[in-house]
C-alpha positions as CSV (number, residue, x, y, z in Angstrom):
1,X,0.0,0.0,0.0
2,X,2.3,2.7,-1.2
3,X,-0.4,5.1,-2.4
4,X,-0.2,8.1,-0.1
5,X,-3.9,8.5,-0.2
6,X,-4.5,5.0,1.1
7,X,-1.6,5.3,3.6
8,X,-3.3,8.4,5.1
9,X,-6.6,6.6,5.1
10,X,-5.2,3.6,7.0
11,X,-3.6,6.0,9.5
12,X,-6.9,7.8,10.2
13,X,-9.5,5.0,10.0
14,X,-10.5,3.0,13.1
15,X,-8.3,0.1,13.8
16,X,-9.3,-3.5,14.5
17,X,-10.6,-3.4,17.2
18,X,-11.1,0.4,17.3
19,X,-10.3,2.3,20.5
20,X,-13.6,2.5,22.4
21,X,-13.4,6.2,23.3
22,X,-12.2,7.2,19.9
23,X,-15.0,5.3,18.2
24,X,-17.5,6.9,20.6
25,X,-16.2,10.3,19.8
26,X,-16.0,9.7,16.1
27,X,-19.5,8.3,16.0
28,X,-20.8,11.3,17.9
29,X,-19.2,13.7,15.5
30,X,-19.9,11.7,12.3
31,X,-23.6,11.7,13.1
32,X,-23.9,15.0,15.0
33,X,-21.1,17.3,13.8
34,X,-23.4,19.0,11.4
35,X,-25.9,19.6,14.2
36,X,-23.2,21.1,16.3
37,X,-22.4,23.5,13.5
38,X,-26.0,24.4,13.1
39,X,-26.2,25.1,16.8
40,X,-23.1,27.4,16.5
41,X,-24.8,29.3,13.6
42,X,-28.1,29.5,15.5
43,X,-26.3,30.9,18.6
44,X,-24.5,33.5,16.3
45,X,-27.9,34.5,14.7
46,X,-29.3,35.0,18.2
47,X,-26.3,36.9,19.6
48,X,-25.0,38.9,16.6
49,X,-27.9,41.1,15.4
50,X,-25.7,43.0,13.0
51,X,-24.8,39.8,11.2
52,X,-28.2,38.1,11.1
53,X,-29.0,38.9,7.5
54,X,-25.6,37.7,6.4
55,X,-25.9,34.4,8.3
56,X,-29.4,33.8,6.9
57,X,-27.9,34.3,3.4
58,X,-25.1,31.8,4.2
59,X,-27.6,29.3,5.5
60,X,-29.8,29.7,2.4
61,X,-26.7,29.2,0.2
62,X,-25.8,26.0,2.1
63,X,-28.7,24.3,0.4
64,X,-27.4,24.7,-3.1
65,X,-23.9,23.9,-1.8
66,X,-25.3,20.5,-0.5
67,X,-27.2,19.8,-3.8
68,X,-24.1,20.6,-5.9
69,X,-21.9,18.4,-3.7
70,X,-24.4,15.6,-3.8
71,X,-24.8,15.9,-7.6
72,X,-21.0,15.7,-8.1
73,X,-20.7,12.7,-5.8
74,X,-23.5,10.9,-7.7
75,X,-21.9,11.7,-11.0
76,X,-18.3,10.7,-10.0
77,X,-19.7,7.6,-8.1
78,X,-16.5,7.0,-6.2
79,X,-17.0,4.0,-3.9
80,X,-16.7,4.4,-0.1
81,X,-14.1,2.6,1.9
82,X,-16.5,0.1,3.4
83,X,-17.9,-0.7,-0.1
84,X,-14.3,-1.6,-1.2
85,X,-13.8,-3.7,1.9
86,X,-11.0,-1.4,3.1
87,X,-12.8,-0.6,6.4
88,X,-15.8,-1.5,8.4
89,X,-18.6,1.1,8.4
90,X,-19.3,1.9,12.1
91,X,-22.4,4.0,11.2
92,X,-25.2,3.2,8.8
93,X,-24.5,4.8,5.5
94,X,-25.5,4.3,1.8
95,X,-22.8,3.0,-0.4
96,X,-23.3,5.6,-3.2
97,X,-20.7,8.2,-4.3
98,X,-18.5,9.7,-1.7
99,X,-16.4,12.3,-3.5
100,X,-16.8,15.1,-2.4
101,X,-18.2,14.7,1.1
102,X,-21.4,16.7,1.3
103,X,-21.0,17.0,5.1
104,X,-17.5,18.5,4.5
105,X,-18.7,20.7,1.6
106,X,-21.5,22.4,3.6
107,X,-19.6,22.6,6.9
108,X,-16.5,24.1,5.3
109,X,-18.6,26.4,3.2
110,X,-20.4,27.8,6.2
111,X,-17.1,28.1,8.2
112,X,-15.3,29.8,5.3
113,X,-18.2,32.2,4.8
114,X,-18.0,33.2,8.4
115,X,-14.2,33.5,8.3
116,X,-14.5,35.9,5.4
117,X,-16.5,38.3,7.5
118,X,-14.4,40.0,10.2
119,X,-17.2,40.3,12.7
120,X,-17.8,36.5,12.5
121,X,-14.2,35.2,12.6
122,X,-14.6,33.6,16.0
123,X,-17.8,31.9,14.9
124,X,-15.9,30.8,11.8
125,X,-13.1,29.3,13.8
126,X,-15.6,27.3,15.9
127,X,-17.3,26.1,12.7
128,X,-13.9,25.3,11.2
129,X,-13.0,23.2,14.2
130,X,-16.3,21.4,14.0
131,X,-15.8,20.7,10.3
132,X,-12.3,19.4,10.8
133,X,-13.3,17.1,13.6
134,X,-16.4,15.9,11.7
135,X,-14.2,15.2,8.6
136,X,-11.8,13.1,10.7
137,X,-14.8,11.3,12.3
138,X,-16.3,10.4,9.0
139,X,-13.0,8.9,7.9
140,X,-12.5,7.1,11.2
141,X,-15.9,5.4,11.0
142,X,-15.2,4.2,7.5
143,X,-17.6,6.2,5.3
144,X,-15.1,8.5,3.7
145,X,-11.6,8.7,2.4
146,X,-9.4,11.7,3.2
147,X,-9.6,12.9,-0.4
148,X,-13.4,13.0,-0.1
149,X,-13.1,15.4,2.9
150,X,-10.4,17.4,1.1
151,X,-12.6,17.7,-2.0
152,X,-15.5,18.9,0.2
153,X,-13.2,21.5,1.8
154,X,-12.1,22.8,-1.6
155,X,-15.7,22.9,-2.9
156,X,-16.9,24.7,0.2
157,X,-14.2,27.3,0.1
158,X,-14.7,28.0,-3.6
159,X,-18.4,28.4,-3.1
160,X,-17.9,30.7,0.0
161,X,-15.6,32.8,-2.2
162,X,-18.2,32.9,-4.9
163,X,-20.8,34.0,-2.4
164,X,-18.5,36.8,-1.1
165,X,-18.0,38.0,-4.7
166,X,-21.7,37.8,-5.4
167,X,-22.6,39.8,-2.2
168,X,-19.9,42.4,-3.0
169,X,-21.3,42.8,-6.5
170,X,-24.8,43.1,-5.2
171,X,-23.8,45.8,-2.8
172,X,-22.3,47.8,-5.7
173,X,-25.1,47.2,-8.1
174,X,-28.1,47.6,-5.7
175,X,-28.9,50.9,-4.1
176,X,-28.3,51.3,-0.3
177,X,-31.3,50.7,1.9
178,X,-33.5,53.8,1.8
179,X,-31.7,55.3,-1.2
180,X,-33.5,55.7,-4.5
181,X,-31.8,54.0,-7.5
182,X,-29.9,56.4,-9.8
183,X,-32.6,56.3,-12.4
184,X,-35.1,57.6,-9.9
185,X,-33.0,60.5,-8.7
186,X,-33.8,64.1,-9.8
187,X,-31.1,65.6,-11.9
């Protein structure tokens, strides 16, 4: 097994038998990491009134991010580790395409979108930590390869950048709140 991708996978996946505490922690994050991230975003929406509209936009954009990731994974149809017999799946999971990880795509998208906004950097760091641990957990429990998580990270970051550009363009093209568009102004 000289393929670096598989060497990294073997280093990160649960051993036989897996360490009980590591398996407990990995299972908790593999199944609940996205919920932890949702809780972090919910808390930020509650506490950061000035950023609420932005956070709702990010959450709305997370849906298309998930759909794109899922569509790519179905199209590429890369088998999961447990389908190939390289690991046991310690959580229930379908065997369809795994590249990119949709969990990673969405979680890294939301984290990156928050990191790009100075007032949300601490929230973004918490979301980034949650995404990293969840990515590790999904490898540990045998449902993803490291490349699946890395591809999800890349897709999420690219889409967060695209959202930032779209919002910047919208700010330039749309009038400020309460201002009349240039075509309505008196000469």
